[in-house]
VOGU-3710 file (C-alpha; in Angstrom, 3 decimals, decimal comma):
1> mathereitd> 12,261/-222,397/-67,120  14,122/-225,673/-67,647  15,491/-227,036/-64,449  19,298/-227,288/-63,756  18,814/-230,715/-62,226  20,274/-233,813/-63,976  17,655/-235,752/-65,867  18,032/-239,525/-65,797  16,906/-241,319/-68,999  18,170/-244,929/-68,446
11> pvdlcapdgr> 17,520/-247,495/-65,746  19,866/-247,156/-62,692  20,416/-248,867/-59,361  19,571/-246,631/-56,338  22,223/-248,336/-54,233  25,746/-249,642/-54,495  26,171/-253,286/-53,338  27,154/-252,117/-49,793  23,816/-250,288/-49,484  25,197/-246,760/-49,899
21> lnpdavgwsr> 23,865/-244,278/-52,465  24,937/-244,904/-56,015  26,136/-241,479/-57,282  24,840/-242,292/-60,744  21,352/-242,518/-59,276  21,197/-238,831/-58,193  18,803/-236,882/-60,397  15,211/-237,008/-61,683  13,226/-238,832/-64,344  9,946/-238,550/-66,249
31> tplhqsalpg> 9,125/-242,278/-65,631  10,271/-244,578/-62,827  13,708/-245,818/-63,798  15,397/-246,521/-60,483  15,863/-250,083/-59,192  15,509/-249,268/-55,551  16,564/-252,414/-53,604  17,923/-251,304/-50,087  20,468/-253,832/-48,821  20,810/-254,082/-45,043
41> wgrrkkweyw> 18,437/-253,358/-42,182  17,693/-250,721/-39,566  17,193/-247,329/-41,247  15,275/-248,308/-44,318  11,916/-246,571/-45,044  9,616/-248,072/-47,672  6,005/-247,075/-48,398  3,224/-246,783/-50,858  0,657/-244,004/-50,370  -2,340/-243,558/-52,613
51> cvstpthlva> -4,997/-240,878/-52,398  -8,016/-241,079/-54,724  -10,401/-238,116/-54,781  -13,682/-236,986/-56,339  -15,542/-233,707/-56,031  -17,449/-235,023/-52,982  -15,240/-237,566/-51,236  -11,762/-239,170/-51,068  -10,053/-242,171/-49,694  -6,404/-242,783/-48,920
61> vtvadidylg> -4,395/-246,021/-48,217  -0,870/-246,415/-46,848  1,308/-249,535/-46,707  4,679/-248,872/-44,997  7,704/-250,922/-43,698  10,320/-249,045/-41,690  12,155/-252,290/-40,630  11,252/-252,348/-36,962  7,560/-251,483/-37,624  5,038/-251,987/-40,402
71> ltsvylleyg> 1,953/-249,883/-40,840  -1,192/-250,111/-42,805  -3,764/-247,318/-42,726  -6,966/-246,203/-44,567  -8,644/-242,786/-44,427  -12,066/-241,898/-45,808  -13,486/-238,359/-45,961  -16,801/-237,259/-47,221  -16,567/-233,444/-47,548  -18,638/-231,926/-44,850
81> greisrtslh> -19,638/-235,341/-43,554  -18,162/-238,593/-42,367  -14,408/-238,961/-41,587  -13,048/-242,449/-40,851  -9,469/-243,383/-40,114  -8,080/-246,901/-39,241  -4,534/-247,911/-38,658  -2,829/-251,353/-38,014  0,709/-251,629/-36,679  2,919/-254,624/-37,374
91> plahgvrlpd> 5,972/-255,212/-35,063  9,074/-255,852/-37,244  6,754/-255,369/-40,222  5,449/-258,898/-40,035  2,446/-259,216/-42,304  3,602/-256,354/-44,596  5,192/-256,891/-48,009  6,531/-254,191/-50,294  8,567/-254,887/-53,487  11,942/-253,315/-53,958
101> slgsgtsaai> 10,965/-251,191/-56,947  7,857/-249,516/-58,318  6,103/-251,927/-60,673  8,234/-254,977/-59,641  5,564/-256,685/-57,611  2,479/-256,451/-55,379  2,372/-254,509/-52,108  0,190/-256,258/-49,475  -0,724/-256,315/-45,793  -2,760/-258,637/-43,606
111> gpvrariqev> -4,281/-257,979/-40,246  -7,047/-255,730/-39,020  -6,465/-253,340/-42,036  -5,989/-255,484/-45,186  -4,510/-254,075/-48,357  -3,350/-255,135/-51,740  -1,686/-252,788/-54,297  -1,230/-254,508/-57,592  0,208/-253,322/-60,964  -2,094/-254,441/-63,850
121> pgatrlrfsc> -1,770/-253,562/-67,562  -1,975/-249,794/-67,860  -3,092/-249,168/-64,364  -2,728/-249,833/-60,649  -5,449/-251,713/-58,732  -6,037/-250,729/-55,058  -8,031/-253,073/-52,754  -8,340/-252,665/-49,051  -10,738/-253,417/-46,155  -11,275/-252,997/-42,428
131> dtpegrlnad> -13,922/-252,836/-39,811  -15,293/-249,366/-38,742  -18,103/-248,221/-36,469  -19,977/-247,466/-39,563  -19,737/-251,055/-40,840  -17,215/-252,869/-42,995  -15,174/-250,728/-45,337  -14,177/-252,257/-48,659  -12,497/-250,572/-51,582  -11,739/-251,726/-55,131
141> ltvdlpeghe> -10,279/-248,913/-57,185  -8,329/-248,837/-60,479  -5,996/-245,848/-61,178  -5,137/-245,623/-64,827  -1,738/-244,636/-66,242  -2,464/-243,286/-69,771  0,081/-244,021/-72,396  2,787/-241,372/-72,444  1,661/-239,756/-69,038  4,821/-238,457/-67,384
151> tmsvvipwsd> 5,432/-238,700/-63,603  8,096/-237,232/-61,301  10,758/-239,429/-59,804  13,804/-237,991/-58,001  16,563/-238,970/-55,589  17,207/-236,571/-52,761  20,856/-237,085/-51,449  21,475/-235,917/-47,934  24,611/-238,075/-47,827  25,943/-241,351/-49,163
161> drfqytskht> 24,082/-243,185/-46,373  21,036/-241,016/-45,972  18,980/-240,510/-49,172  15,436/-240,907/-50,543  13,968/-242,057/-53,837  10,458/-240,790/-54,360  8,115/-241,271/-57,328  5,207/-238,825/-57,143  2,317/-239,358/-59,605  -0,456/-236,869/-60,148
171> arpargavrl> -3,474/-236,405/-62,481  -4,004/-240,160/-63,043  -7,628/-241,049/-63,848  -9,348/-243,276/-61,313  -12,554/-245,417/-61,169  -14,238/-247,866/-58,889  -16,108/-247,862/-55,701  -15,800/-247,864/-51,951  -18,390/-249,570/-49,787  -19,078/-248,584/-46,193
181> grdvldftdg> -21,690/-250,753/-44,626  -24,565/-250,642/-47,038  -23,527/-247,316/-48,661  -21,589/-247,166/-51,984  -19,346/-244,242/-52,861  -18,809/-243,867/-56,597  -15,305/-242,984/-57,777  -16,131/-243,099/-61,479  -14,642/-239,637/-62,137  -11,778/-239,723/-59,615
191> wgvldhgrgr> -8,118/-238,804/-59,655  -5,226/-240,701/-58,120  -2,093/-239,338/-56,538  0,788/-241,669/-55,618  3,740/-241,273/-53,184  6,038/-244,212/-53,676  9,142/-243,935/-51,333  12,327/-245,945/-50,771  15,247/-244,681/-48,784  17,282/-244,330/-45,657
201> wpydtrwnwg> 16,161/-241,333/-43,579  17,722/-239,176/-40,870  16,028/-239,769/-37,493  14,452/-236,379/-37,223  12,751/-234,826/-40,296  10,287/-232,196/-41,233  8,556/-231,665/-44,546  5,772/-230,032/-46,572  3,964/-231,746/-49,326  1,189/-230,577/-51,584
211> aasgrtdght> -0,557/-232,125/-54,587  -3,625/-231,631/-56,777  -5,200/-233,177/-59,771  -8,043/-232,376/-62,158  -9,260/-230,339/-65,083  -8,813/-226,534/-65,298  -8,435/-224,015/-68,052  -9,086/-226,627/-70,765  -6,242/-228,838/-69,518  -5,687/-231,915/-67,224
221> vglqfggqwt> -3,362/-230,570/-64,537  -1,360/-232,189/-61,769  0,484/-230,192/-59,154  3,337/-231,753/-57,106  5,152/-229,611/-54,487  7,482/-230,331/-51,607  9,416/-228,346/-49,072  11,880/-228,276/-46,124  13,245/-231,853/-46,426  14,979/-231,183/-49,800
231> egtgltenal> 16,641/-227,932/-48,918  20,442/-227,827/-49,499  20,480/-231,049/-51,568  20,425/-229,511/-54,971  17,302/-231,253/-55,997  13,584/-230,788/-55,406  10,442/-232,799/-55,764  8,532/-229,925/-57,451  6,832/-230,571/-60,752  3,810/-229,666/-62,889
241> cvdgrlskig> 2,008/-232,179/-65,066  -0,095/-230,518/-67,830  -1,873/-232,865/-70,272  0,536/-235,596/-69,304  3,720/-233,689/-69,922  5,962/-232,918/-66,953  7,585/-229,643/-66,220  10,315/-230,210/-63,589  10,912/-227,249/-61,229  14,400/-226,870/-59,813
251> eelewdydpd> 13,598/-224,072/-57,442  12,610/-224,524/-53,770  9,183/-223,134/-53,297  8,184/-220,396/-50,818  5,558/-221,909/-48,497  3,770/-219,090/-46,703  1,199/-220,291/-44,191  0,383/-220,203/-40,517  1,542/-223,428/-38,864  -0,718/-222,707/-35,903
261> daltpwwlrt> -3,779/-222,123/-38,000  -3,517/-224,401/-40,951  -7,046/-223,754/-42,140  -6,144/-220,259/-43,177  -4,968/-219,795/-46,807  -1,470/-221,075/-47,848  0,606/-219,215/-50,566  3,019/-221,338/-52,704  5,410/-219,486/-55,072  8,580/-219,947/-57,050
271> pgsdqvdlvf> 10,669/-217,078/-55,668  12,872/-216,639/-58,733  10,192/-216,848/-61,479  6,376/-216,813/-62,121  6,240/-220,577/-62,734  4,102/-221,161/-59,650  1,893/-218,542/-58,005  -0,967/-220,200/-56,145  -3,178/-219,886/-53,129  -4,351/-223,048/-51,388
281> tpfhervdrt> -7,617/-222,531/-49,438  -8,368/-225,447/-47,024  -11,780/-226,499/-45,962  -10,803/-229,573/-43,738  -7,809/-230,385/-41,542  -6,836/-233,931/-40,589  -4,602/-234,168/-37,515  -2,641/-237,332/-36,782  -0,289/-237,258/-33,869  1,519/-240,206/-32,156
291> dtglvlndtr> 4,321/-239,655/-29,646  5,978/-242,610/-27,906  9,063/-240,738/-26,975  11,278/-242,713/-29,418  8,889/-242,378/-32,349  6,932/-239,186/-33,234  4,401/-238,686/-36,060  2,918/-235,215/-36,121  0,906/-234,703/-39,283  -1,454/-231,869/-40,165
301> qcfghytgti> -2,932/-232,498/-43,621  -5,434/-230,023/-45,065  -7,811/-230,572/-48,058  -8,901/-227,756/-50,159  -8,555/-226,006/-53,519  -5,683/-224,352/-55,384  -6,210/-221,183/-57,352  -3,686/-218,962/-59,293  -1,405/-219,495/-62,251  1,296/-221,865/-63,384
311> htddghpvlv> 3,614/-221,882/-66,374  4,931/-224,996/-68,200  8,572/-225,232/-69,381  7,784/-223,523/-72,579  6,204/-220,588/-70,724  2,630/-221,435/-71,558  0,370/-220,027/-68,754  -2,360/-222,124/-67,219  -5,126/-220,732/-65,027  -5,723/-222,936/-61,995
321> dglfgfaeqv> -9,302/-222,360/-60,806  -10,362/-224,306/-57,663  -8,247/-227,441/-58,377  -8,907/-229,870/-55,540  -5,894/-231,188/-53,647  -4,094/-231,131/-50,321  -1,217/-229,542/-48,404  0,511/-230,757/-45,318  3,151/-230,224/-42,703  4,747/-233,236/-41,093
331> hmrw> 7,349/-233,792/-38,296  8,718/-237,251/-37,911  11,157/-238,869/-35,497  11,595/-242,414/-36,740
//
């Protein structure tokens, strides 16, 4: 089941000096190896997205810089209970700072939604705060990166001037607390998922993304799945992480779901093998839509549970039984 995709094992620059894609950067790696500085201005997209979940609640934070606009957002969901979303926009990304490469500095944002994402020894510390109708929201979370834990990084090459480097991390243990007014939400037994992105995107893009983390069948399992945006490029962002070991999937997945009724079950499969055969059953849908004419964000993100089977590179089957995660469909004009 080994992928046909080229594995990168040494540090490499994402871009040539003129800002175009470095051909040597195209491929995937088990740890972040790309130096992803993006010379120039105008079509660059940079972001950090973290989602930390427990069996009863989750919180997510986004810090993004798309040159002409910066964005900071937080999202809190208590399953079957409170749902809070706050976003702060920054013209020309003033007040937002993102390092060139993963692990090379601190991401931060000031304003109505404040955030600080900092690499610390063996972990990432997430702090953010904002006012809500329920009171002040404050978070201080630490997402560990166990020694030897593998992650999925890949360069998706649409062309030499349109490309994306993404580093997706799953099954990273998390701890800490979120305070909402006088209430404290405990994240002692949490799991962290990271979407780190640096690239130059086409104006109009659609994608699917799904991820999950937790313990099942005696293993610690992370699921990382993508769709639509990678088709035709020769690479995918699909991978399994079982007990810290990555199995890269070179096949595009079949995503079988009803886009008009996202709360019905989704089926995700590898069409040429039995490596992935899962049903995702949502229990909550988050809808986020902004349309200014020039800029469109149409996001439908569902939270729920994955059930089925996966196989690692060596063919070992793992039963996935109610693994918590999410799946989304997104249309962006940006």
